[in-house]
C-alpha positions in Angstrom: -148.3 224.4 -42.0 -146.0 221.4 -41.3 -144.7 218.8 -43.6 -147.3 216.4 -45.1 -146.7 212.7 -44.7 -148.0 209.9 -46.9 -148.1 206.2 -46.4 -148.7 203.7 -49.1 -151.2 200.8 -48.6 -150.7 198.7 -51.7 -150.8 201.2 -54.5 -152.9 203.8 -52.7 -151.2 206.8 -51.0 -152.9 207.9 -47.8 -152.1 211.2 -46.0 -151.3 210.7 -42.3 -150.8 213.2 -39.4 -147.3 214.3 -38.2 -147.6 212.1 -35.1 -148.5 209.0 -37.1 -146.5 205.9 -36.0 -146.4 203.0 -38.5 -147.6 199.7 -37.2 -144.8 197.2 -36.3 -143.7 195.1 -39.2 -144.0 191.4 -39.0 -141.2 189.0 -39.4 -142.7 187.8 -42.7 -142.5 191.4 -44.1 -138.8 191.7 -43.4 -138.1 188.3 -44.8 -139.9 189.1 -48.0 -138.6 192.5 -48.7 -135.0 192.7 -47.5 -132.2 191.1 -45.5 -133.2 192.8 -42.2 -134.0 189.5 -40.6 -130.5 188.3 -41.2 -129.0 191.6 -40.0 -131.1 191.6 -36.8 -129.9 188.1 -35.8 -126.4 189.5 -35.2 -125.0 186.2 -36.4 -121.4 186.5 -37.3 -121.7 183.8 -39.9 -123.9 185.7 -42.3 -125.7 189.1 -42.7 -127.5 188.6 -45.9 -129.4 186.0 -48.0 -126.4 185.6 -50.3 -124.1 184.9 -47.4 -126.6 182.5 -45.8 -127.1 180.6 -49.1 -123.3 180.3 -49.4 -123.0 179.2 -45.8 -125.6 176.5 -46.3 -124.1 175.3 -49.6 -120.6 175.1 -48.1 -121.9 172.8 -45.4 -124.1 170.7 -47.6 -127.3 172.0 -45.9 -130.5 173.3 -47.3 -133.6 175.3 -46.3 -137.3 174.4 -46.6 -137.7 176.5 -49.8 -135.5 174.1 -51.7 -138.2 171.5 -51.5 -141.0 173.7 -52.6 -140.2 173.1 -56.3 -140.8 169.4 -56.4 -137.4 168.3 -55.0 -139.0 166.1 -52.4 -141.0 164.3 -55.1 -137.9 163.8 -57.2 -135.8 162.6 -54.3 -138.6 160.2 -53.3 -138.6 158.8 -56.9 -134.8 158.3 -56.6 -135.1 156.5 -53.3 -137.8 154.2 -54.7 -135.7 153.4 -57.7 -132.7 152.7 -55.5 -134.7 150.3 -53.3 -136.0 148.5 -56.3 -132.7 148.1 -58.1 -130.1 148.5 -55.3 -128.0 150.7 -57.7 -126.8 154.0 -56.5 -125.8 156.3 -59.4 -123.5 158.3 -57.2 -121.6 155.3 -55.8 -119.2 155.1 -58.7 -118.1 158.7 -58.3 -117.8 158.2 -54.5 -115.4 155.3 -55.0 -113.3 157.2 -57.6 -113.0 160.1 -55.1 -112.0 157.8 -52.3 -109.3 156.1 -54.4 -107.9 159.5 -55.4 -107.7 160.5 -51.7 -105.8 157.3 -50.9 -103.3 157.8 -53.7 -102.4 161.3 -52.4 
């Protein structure tokens, strides 16, 4: 008698034959469960979610999931407030940074 093989479907274990071949995984599976999608890209810039997140942060970029938590709504509220008042709350800091760069 050969080795017995089991495959899990959810929480249920099902015995399969020795010649069983698992169905191909979808891209969504690899994205949800591990960093395989990043490793398969062979991109020298990053090979994991952590490296990708840092890469995006360093360049001031973002991914779609950043906007799933209401960020779009909050940003739209800020844009509306800016259009109404004409005041940009970040402008003061931008001017201070620019002056410090000039003084160096």
